[in-house]
Structures are given as structure tokens and as C-alpha cells.
C-alpha positions as CSV (number, residue, x, y, z in Angstrom):
1,X,108.4,210.8,191.8
2,X,105.3,213.0,192.5
3,X,102.2,213.2,190.4
4,X,102.3,215.0,187.1
5,X,100.2,218.2,187.0
6,X,98.9,219.9,183.9
7,X,97.4,223.4,184.1
8,X,95.6,224.7,181.0
9,X,94.2,228.1,180.5
10,X,91.7,229.2,177.8
11,X,90.1,232.4,176.6
12,X,86.6,231.5,175.7
13,X,84.9,234.8,175.0
14,X,81.3,233.6,175.0
15,X,79.8,232.9,178.4
16,X,77.5,230.2,177.0
17,X,80.5,228.4,175.5
18,X,82.2,228.5,178.9
19,X,79.2,226.9,180.5
20,X,79.2,224.2,177.7
21,X,82.9,223.7,178.4
22,X,82.1,222.9,182.0
23,X,79.7,220.2,180.7
24,X,82.4,218.9,178.3
25,X,84.8,218.5,181.2
26,X,82.2,216.7,183.3
27,X,81.8,214.3,180.4
28,X,85.5,213.8,180.0
29,X,85.8,212.9,183.7
30,X,83.3,210.1,183.1
31,X,84.7,208.8,179.8
32,X,88.5,209.1,179.9
33,X,89.8,205.6,180.2
34,X,93.1,203.9,179.4
35,X,93.2,200.1,179.1
36,X,89.5,200.1,180.1
37,X,90.1,201.9,183.4
38,X,90.0,205.6,184.5
39,X,93.6,207.0,184.5
40,X,93.2,210.6,185.4
41,X,93.8,211.0,189.1
42,X,92.0,214.3,189.5
43,X,90.5,217.1,187.3
44,X,89.5,220.6,188.6
45,X,88.0,223.1,186.1
46,X,85.8,226.1,185.8
47,X,85.4,229.7,184.6
48,X,87.9,232.1,186.1
49,X,87.1,234.6,188.7
50,X,87.7,238.0,187.1
51,X,91.1,239.3,188.0
52,X,93.5,241.7,186.1
53,X,96.3,239.1,186.5
54,X,94.4,236.6,184.3
55,X,95.7,238.3,181.1
56,X,92.5,237.5,179.2
57,X,92.3,233.8,180.2
58,X,88.8,233.1,181.6
59,X,88.7,229.3,182.0
60,X,91.1,227.1,183.9
61,X,91.8,223.4,184.2
62,X,94.1,221.4,186.4
63,X,94.5,217.8,185.5
64,X,96.5,215.3,187.6
65,X,98.1,212.1,186.4
66,X,100.1,209.4,188.2
67,X,102.7,209.2,185.4
68,X,104.1,211.1,182.5
69,X,103.1,208.2,180.3
70,X,99.4,208.8,181.4
71,X,99.7,212.5,180.5
72,X,101.2,211.6,177.1
73,X,98.3,209.2,176.5
74,X,95.9,212.0,177.4
75,X,97.5,214.5,175.0
76,X,97.9,212.2,172.0
77,X,95.6,209.2,172.2
78,X,92.7,209.7,174.6
79,X,89.4,209.7,172.6
80,X,87.6,211.7,175.4
81,X,90.3,214.4,175.2
82,X,90.2,214.5,171.4
83,X,86.4,215.1,171.6
84,X,87.0,218.0,174.1
85,X,89.8,219.5,171.9
86,X,87.4,219.5,168.9
87,X,84.8,221.3,171.0
88,X,87.3,224.0,172.2
89,X,88.9,224.5,168.8
90,X,86.0,226.7,167.5
91,X,85.3,228.4,170.7
92,X,88.6,229.7,171.9
93,X,90.3,233.0,171.1
94,X,94.1,233.2,170.9
95,X,96.5,230.6,172.2
96,X,95.9,228.0,174.9
97,X,98.4,228.2,177.7
98,X,99.6,224.9,179.2
99,X,102.1,224.2,181.9
100,X,103.2,220.7,183.0
101,X,105.1,220.0,186.1
102,X,105.9,217.3,188.6
103,X,104.4,218.0,192.0
104,X,107.2,218.6,194.4
105,X,105.0,218.8,197.5
């Protein structure tokens, strides 16, 4: 089984809020732990490069986990992720797009 990848796209209209979201993700990288240990394999994030194919989404995140269990912990229980979700809730416009897949490479 390959790693589990989670791609999330946001529309954060305010440029200052996008910059703040970068800082929130930097904090998440430092504080996300499970059983006292870091459990996220990799996180890539940042404001999108303007492109007509973006369909209004202007911030992207790719999060990598070793197992589906780790991803479920992230989605449901991780305090660091809950803090990030609370921040995004008042800043986003429209729906968040999330795709989860097992890396077949």
C-alpha cells in the first residue's frame, strides 16, 4: 500500500487571510502529533499561481499520511487540524474541495 495523499483547495478571497493561512499551516506542521509523535509524512501548501483552470480556488494543500488511519485521525481528532479548521471557517468563500487517494507511484 502506498502513502495516502489528501489534496485540499480553498477560495480565500482576502490576500492577507491567505498569508495568515500560510502561517497557520506552518504551525500545524510543528504541532500535529498522534500518540506524542509527528504523524504527517509531508505537507505542501501555499497560495495558488493565478490560472483560469483554478476555478476560483486560490490556496492549495497536499498532505501525505502513512496510513488511512492517520488521515482519519487528522480529519476527526487532531487538535492542530481542528484549530486550523476554525481559522479557515470564517475566511473561506464557497465549498472546500478535498480529494483523497492512495499514491500508486
